[in-house]
C-alpha positions in Angstrom: 20.5 7.3 15.7 18.6 5.1 13.2 15.3 3.4 14.2 15.5 -0.4 14.5 12.8 -2.1 12.2 11.2 -5.4 12.1 9.3 -5.8 8.8 6.1 -7.6 8.8 6.1 -9.8 5.7 8.8 -11.8 3.8 7.4 -12.0 0.3 7.5 -9.6 -2.7 6.3 -6.6 -0.9 8.8 -7.1 1.8 11.5 -7.5 -0.6 10.6 -4.3 -2.3 10.2 -2.5 1.0 13.6 -3.8 2.2 15.2 -2.1 -0.8 13.8 1.1 0.2 14.7 0.9 3.9 18.3 -0.3 3.0 18.9 3.1 1.3 17.2 5.1 4.1 19.6 6.2 6.9 16.7 6.8 9.2 16.2 2.9 9.6 18.2 -0.2 10.4 16.5 -3.5 9.3 16.5 -6.0 12.2 14.4 -8.9 11.0 11.4 -9.9 9.1 8.4 -11.6 10.7 5.4 -13.6 9.5 3.1 -16.2 10.8 4.8 -19.4 11.6 3.5 -21.4 8.5 5.2 -18.8 6.1 8.7 -18.5 7.7 10.4 -20.9 5.2 8.5 -19.6 2.0 9.6 -16.0 1.6 11.7 -14.2 -0.9 14.1 -12.6 1.6 17.1 -14.2 3.3 18.8 -11.4 5.3 18.1 -10.4 8.0 16.4 -13.6 9.3 12.7 -14.1 9.3 11.4 -14.7 12.9 8.0 -16.4 13.4 5.4 -14.1 15.1 5.1 -16.7 17.8 8.7 -16.0 18.8 8.9 -12.4 18.0 8.5 -11.1 21.7 11.5 -13.2 22.8 13.7 -12.3 19.8 12.8 -8.6 19.4 10.8 -7.2 22.2 8.6 -4.2 21.6 10.9 -1.9 23.4 13.7 -2.6 20.9 12.1 -2.0 17.6 9.2 -0.8 15.5 7.1 -2.7 12.9 6.9 -1.6 9.2 4.0 -3.3 7.4 5.1 -5.0 4.2 2.4 -7.6 3.5 0.5 -7.8 0.3 -3.2 -7.2 -0.4 -4.2 -10.8 0.0 -8.0 -11.4 0.7 -8.8 -7.7 0.3 -6.2 -6.7 2.8 -7.6 -8.9 5.5 -4.2 -10.5 6.1 -2.5 -7.1 6.4 -5.3 -6.1 8.8 -5.0 -9.3 11.0 -1.2 -9.0 11.3 -1.4 -5.3 12.1 -3.9 -5.9 14.9 -2.1 -8.8 16.4 1.2 -7.1 16.5 -0.4 -3.9 18.2 -2.0 -6.3 20.8 1.5 -7.7 21.5 2.7 -4.2 22.3 4.5 -3.1 19.2 4.4 0.4 17.7 3.7 0.4 14.0 5.8 2.8 12.1 4.3 5.2 9.6 6.7 5.0 6.8 7.0 7.9 4.3 9.7 7.8 1.7 11.9 10.8 1.5 10.8 11.5 -2.1 7.0 11.4 -1.3 5.2 14.7 -1.1 2.9 15.0 1.9 1.2 18.4 2.3 -1.9 17.4 4.4 -2.1 18.8 7.9 -4.0 15.8 9.0 -1.8 13.1 10.6 -1.4 10.0 8.6 -2.9 6.9 9.9 -0.8 4.5 12.1 1.4 2.1 10.0 0.6 3.5 6.6 3.3 3.3 3.9 3.8 6.1 1.3 6.3 5.3 -1.5 8.3 7.8 -3.7 6.6 10.1 -6.0 3.3 9.9 -4.2 1.4 13.3 -3.6 -0.8 13.8 -0.6 -2.4 17.2 -0.9 -3.7 19.5 1.9 -6.8 18.2 3.8 -6.4 14.6 2.5 -7.0 11.9 5.1 -5.2 8.5 5.0 -6.2 5.7 7.3 -4.2 3.4 9.3 -2.2 0.5 7.6 -2.9 1.8 4.2 -0.4 1.3 1.3 0.2 4.1 -1.0 2.3 3.0 -3.9 4.6 5.1 -6.1 3.2 8.1 -8.0 -0.2 8.1 -6.4 -2.2 11.3 -6.1 -4.4 11.6 -3.1 -6.0 15.0 -3.8 -7.4 17.7 -1.6 -10.1 16.8 1.0 -10.2 13.1 -0.2 -10.0 10.2 2.1 -8.7 6.7 2.2 -9.9 4.3 4.9 -7.8 1.9 6.9 -6.2 -1.3 5.4 -6.5 -0.1 1.9 -4.1 -0.6 -1.1 -3.6 2.1 -3.8 -1.4 0.7 -6.6 1.0 2.8 -8.6 -0.4 5.7 -10.5 -3.7 5.7 -8.7 -5.5 9.1 -8.6 -8.1 9.8 -5.8 -9.6 13.1 -6.8 -10.7 15.8 -4.6 -13.3 15.0 -1.9 -13.4 11.4 -3.1 -13.5 8.6 -0.6 -12.1 5.0 -0.6 -13.7 2.9 2.1 -11.8 0.4 4.1 -10.1 -2.7 2.9 -10.4 -1.8 -0.7 -7.8 -2.4 -3.5 -7.4 0.1 -6.2 -5.3 -1.0 -9.2 -2.6 0.6 -11.3 -3.5 4.0 -12.9 -7.1 3.8 -11.7 -9.1 7.1 -11.2 -11.8 7.9 -8.7 -13.5 11.0 -9.8 -14.1 13.9 -7.4 -16.8 13.5 -4.7 -17.3 9.8 -5.4 -17.4 7.2 -2.7 -15.9 3.7 -3.3 -17.6 1.2 -1.0 -15.6 -0.9 1.5 -14.0 -4.2 0.3 -14.1 -3.1 -3.3 -11.7 -4.3 -6.1 -11.1 -1.4 -8.6 -9.2 -2.6 -11.6 -6.2 -1.2 -13.4 -7.1 1.9 -15.5 -10.7 1.9 -14.3 -12.5 5.2 -14.2 -14.9 5.3 -11.3 -17.4 8.2 -11.8 -20.3 7.0 -9.6 -20.5 5.7 -6.0 -19.9 2.0 -5.7 -21.6 -0.6 -3.3 -19.7 -2.5 -0.7 -18.0 -5.7 -1.8 -18.2 -5.1 -5.6 -15.6 -5.4 -8.5 -15.1 -2.6 -11.1 -12.8 -3.6 -14.1 -11.7 -1.5 -17.0 -12.2 -3.3 -20.4 -8.9 -5.1 -21.3 -7.1 -4.1 -24.5 -8.2 -6.1 -27.4 -6.2 -6.9 -30.6 -7.0 -4.4 -33.3 -8.2 -5.6 -36.7 -5.0 -4.1 -38.4 -1.5 -5.4 -37.9 1.0 -3.1 -36.3 2.7 -2.5 -39.7 -0.7 -1.4 -41.2 -1.7 0.7 -38.3 1.4 2.8 -38.2 0.6 4.1 -41.7 -2.0 6.3 -40.0 0.4 7.8 -37.4 0.9 11.5 -37.9 4.5 12.6 -37.6 
């Protein structure tokens, strides 16, 4: 029998997650839920979005579980707030692991985390509650990711590295082995972090800049 799910969120992350769950026979989508002010502003139309204020009446905790599908606004503080409020209301938060993810750690995954296809979580890695692990992420041996973090697609967290709570790590970023990323950090796309970072800091890779040659000129240097 499939597990009935209410998805927390109704914007782009929820739209993506709904696509995954629709193809996963383990689950049955029952509703979306968001704070009352956002009910009418989402991207999803079916099933219905229920305001959190009316969730207990419409879908009591005994009838469903919650999947977290809220984005990384305000360094994941919105995700954190909704996660905590739903738990206080008595809801169980589902730990969702896509069937095509590869989880080899013996350490239980944190409550309510999401692990999408192609992600690899190696032995002895630790993943905190309410963390989002997007597709093709590598969480290497003995590394750890704190609660309420977001790891964008292609992120590599190397062996024994640590990402502290409420941090955002962008697409294809790499955290070098045995390095600690401070809490509430923003690590930009393709950034290489080779030293410990302080809390509440931003680390961006230099953006690609136009080269002095045109594309037609530059291809003359290609080796075929």
